[in-house]
C-alpha positions in Angstrom: 4.8 4.4 -18.3 7.5 6.2 -16.4 4.8 8.7 -15.2 3.0 5.6 -13.7 6.1 4.1 -12.1 7.1 7.4 -10.4 3.4 7.8 -9.1 3.2 4.3 -7.6 6.6 4.9 -6.1 5.4 8.2 -4.4 2.1 6.4 -3.3 4.1 3.5 -1.7 6.0 6.1 0.4 2.9 8.1 1.3 0.6 5.3 2.2 3.2 3.0 3.7 2.2 4.0 7.3 -1.3 3.0 6.6 -0.4 -0.4 5.3 2.1 -1.0 8.2 0.4 0.5 11.2 0.2 -2.5 13.5 0.2 -0.3 16.8 -1.5 2.9 17.3 -1.8 5.1 20.5 -4.6 7.7 21.0 -6.6 9.5 23.6 -10.5 8.4 24.1 -13.0 11.1 24.5 -13.0 10.3 28.2 -9.3 10.8 28.6 -8.5 7.0 28.6 -5.4 6.0 26.7 -6.0 3.4 24.0 -3.4 1.3 22.4 -4.5 -1.0 19.5 -2.1 -3.8 18.8 -3.2 -5.1 15.3 -0.4 -7.6 14.9 -1.8 -10.7 13.1 -1.3 -14.0 15.0 -0.9 -17.2 13.5 -3.8 -19.1 12.5 -5.0 -21.9 14.5 -3.0 -20.8 17.4 -4.2 -19.6 20.8 -3.2 -16.0 20.9 -1.2 -14.5 23.8 -0.7 -10.8 24.3 1.6 -8.4 26.1 1.4 -4.5 26.4 4.3 -2.5 28.1 6.0 0.7 27.9 9.3 2.2 28.6 10.3 5.5 29.2 14.0 6.5 29.9 15.5 3.4 31.5 12.4 2.4 32.9 10.3 -0.4 31.3 6.9 -1.6 32.8 4.6 -4.5 31.9 1.0 -3.0 31.7 -1.1 -6.1 30.8 -0.6 -9.6 29.6 -2.3 -13.0 29.5 1.1 -15.0 29.4 1.5 -17.5 32.1 4.3 -16.4 34.3 4.1 -12.6 33.6 2.5 -10.2 36.0 1.6 -6.7 35.2 2.9 -4.0 37.6 0.7 -3.4 40.5 -0.3 0.4 39.4 -1.8 -1.0 36.2 -3.8 -4.0 37.3 -7.1 -2.0 38.2 -6.7 0.7 35.5 -6.0 -1.7 32.3 -8.3 -3.6 30.4 -7.8 -5.7 27.2 -10.4 -6.6 24.5 -10.1 -8.6 21.2 -10.2 -6.5 18.2 -11.5 -7.9 14.8 -10.4 -9.4 12.6 -7.2 -9.7 14.6 -5.5 -7.9 17.4 -6.0 -6.5 20.8 -6.9 -3.2 22.4 -5.4 -2.1 25.7 -7.5 0.7 27.6 -5.7 2.6 30.6 -8.3 4.4 32.6 -7.7 7.5 34.4 -4.0 7.6 33.6 -3.6 10.5 31.3 -2.0 12.9 33.8 0.5 10.1 35.0 1.7 9.4 31.6 5.6 9.7 31.1 6.4 12.7 28.7 8.0 10.6 25.9 7.1 7.0 26.0 7.7 3.9 23.6 4.6 1.7 23.6 5.1 -1.9 22.9 2.9 -4.9 22.3 3.3 -8.5 21.3 0.7 -11.0 19.9 2.0 -14.5 20.0 5.6 -13.4 20.0 5.1 -10.9 16.9 5.8 -7.4 18.3 5.3 -3.7 17.5 6.3 -0.4 19.2 5.7 3.2 18.7 7.2 6.3 20.4 4.5 8.9 21.5 5.0 12.3 23.2 2.3 12.8 25.9 1.5 16.3 24.5 1.0 15.0 21.2 -1.6 12.3 21.8 -4.2 12.4 19.1 -7.9 11.9 19.8 -9.1 8.4 18.7 -11.6 9.8 16.4 -8.8 11.6 14.3 -6.9 8.2 13.9 -10.0 6.8 12.2 -10.5 9.7 10.0 -6.8 9.6 9.0 -7.1 6.1 8.0 -10.3 6.4 6.2 -9.0 9.6 4.4 -6.1 7.6 3.4 -8.1 4.7 1.9 -10.2 7.1 0.0 -7.3 8.9 -1.3 -5.8 5.7 -2.6 -9.0 4.7 -4.1 -9.2 8.0 -6.0 -5.8 7.6 -7.2 -6.2 4.2 -8.3 -9.4 5.0 -10.2 -7.8 8.2 -11.9 -4.7 5.9 -13.0 -7.2 3.3 -14.2 -8.9 6.1 -16.3 -5.5 7.3 -17.8 -4.8 3.8 -19.3 
């Protein structure tokens, strides 16, 4: 019993980022920057979104559908937001790879609920790697669950 408790505690720590990831930043094959904001909005409520970043003392609004907010002029023609199923929004920032600040905090809000992540430009992961990592984590969790079930 103590072994199971220890194993579940370790798994809880190891798998926490997978379960709590509400924002991811990656680089697409064509060099575009992709920010996925998977914050779950309240049901039966029209969702609003905001994407921004900060670097040093500068903060900039990249894209939003909130009345009264306007994105910085430099982002208006290069940013695009699409809805992600089952919940969330995806920001794509085209042709901006070489203009990214070195150390950046990306932020998003969906209907007031927010998330943020700090990313270094030189350590951006390819978007395909994010998918593989998440899939492998789920497979690992399933294998551990099946092994624990077999032990009982």
